[in-house]
C-alpha positions in Angstrom: 0.2 -21.7 21.3 -0.7 -18.5 19.5 1.3 -17.8 16.3 1.5 -14.1 15.4 1.8 -13.9 11.7 0.5 -11.8 8.8 -0.6 -15.1 7.3 -3.8 -14.8 9.4 -4.7 -11.4 8.0 -3.9 -12.5 4.4 -6.1 -15.6 4.8 -9.0 -13.6 6.1 -8.7 -11.0 3.4 -8.3 -13.5 0.6 -11.1 -15.7 1.8 -13.4 -12.7 2.0 -12.7 -12.2 -1.7 -13.5 -15.8 -2.5 -10.1 -17.4 -2.6 -9.2 -20.8 -1.3 -6.1 -20.3 0.9 -3.5 -23.0 1.6 -0.2 -22.6 3.5 3.3 -24.0 3.1 5.7 -23.3 6.0 8.9 -25.4 6.4 9.0 -24.6 10.1 5.7 -26.4 10.9 4.3 -29.9 10.2 1.0 -30.3 8.4 -0.7 -31.1 11.7 0.5 -27.8 13.2 -0.6 -25.9 10.2 -4.1 -27.5 10.4 -4.3 -26.6 14.1 -4.0 -23.0 13.1 -6.9 -23.3 10.8 -5.0 -23.5 7.5 -5.0 -26.2 4.8 -1.4 -27.4 4.4 0.2 -27.2 0.9 3.6 -27.9 -0.5 5.1 -25.5 -3.0 6.2 -27.3 -6.1 3.5 -30.0 -5.9 0.5 -29.8 -8.1 -2.0 -28.1 -5.8 -4.3 -26.1 -8.1 -3.0 -22.8 -6.9 -3.3 -19.9 -9.2 -1.0 -17.6 -7.1 1.9 -18.1 -4.7 2.4 -15.4 -2.1 5.7 -15.2 -0.3 5.0 -13.9 3.2 8.2 -15.1 4.9 11.6 -15.4 3.2 12.6 -18.8 4.4 15.9 -20.1 2.8 13.9 -23.0 1.4 12.0 -20.6 -0.9 15.1 -18.9 -2.4 15.6 -21.2 -5.4 12.0 -22.3 -6.2 11.5 -23.9 -9.6 9.3 -21.2 -11.2 9.1 -23.2 -14.4 7.6 -26.1 -12.5 5.2 -23.8 -10.7 4.0 -22.5 -14.1 3.7 -26.0 -15.4 1.5 -26.8 -12.4 -0.9 -24.0 -13.2 0.4 -21.1 -11.1 -0.1 -17.9 -13.0 1.3 -15.3 -10.7 3.8 -14.7 -7.8 3.4 -12.1 -5.2 6.8 -11.4 -3.6 6.1 -9.8 -0.2 9.8 -9.8 0.8 11.8 -8.8 -2.3 13.4 -12.2 -2.2 13.0 -13.3 -5.8 14.3 -12.0 -9.2 11.4 -10.6 -11.2 13.1 -11.3 -14.5 13.6 -15.0 -13.6 10.0 -15.3 -12.7 8.7 -13.6 -15.8 11.0 -15.8 -17.9 9.2 -18.8 -16.5 5.9 -17.3 -17.8 4.6 -16.1 -14.5 3.3 -12.7 -13.6 5.4 -11.0 -10.9 4.1 -8.6 -8.3 6.6 -7.3 -5.9 5.4 -5.5 -2.8 7.1 -2.1 -2.8 8.3 -2.4 -6.4 6.6 -1.5 -9.7 6.4 -5.1 -10.8 3.4 -5.7 -13.1 1.3 -2.9 -11.6 -1.2 -1.2 -13.8 0.2 1.9 -15.6 -2.5 4.1 -14.0 -4.5 4.0 -10.8 -8.2 3.4 -11.4 -10.6 5.4 -9.1 -13.3 3.4 -7.5 -16.8 3.8 -9.0 -18.9 6.3 -7.0 
């Protein structure tokens, strides 16, 4: 079975930049996630993750405990679906980056070095 998901593109890009990528998806078992080449993870459990990226707005993710994520070492949240309230995430001590929203974006664009 081939699963068409932006998760594969995200994984490739992040791994090329040196990240360790794990995946939590309530629609798949750990074994199914592993068969797709991902390392299973479970949001909310201590995992060593620095960043949580929301790629799909499953109902299970609506009311995440952001304070617990921060206590478990998460530093930032990337909301790729506009699902979460930025103020609530920031109140938990996390950096919020919302795709398509100003979020915590730098105040000016830096040009690449020539």
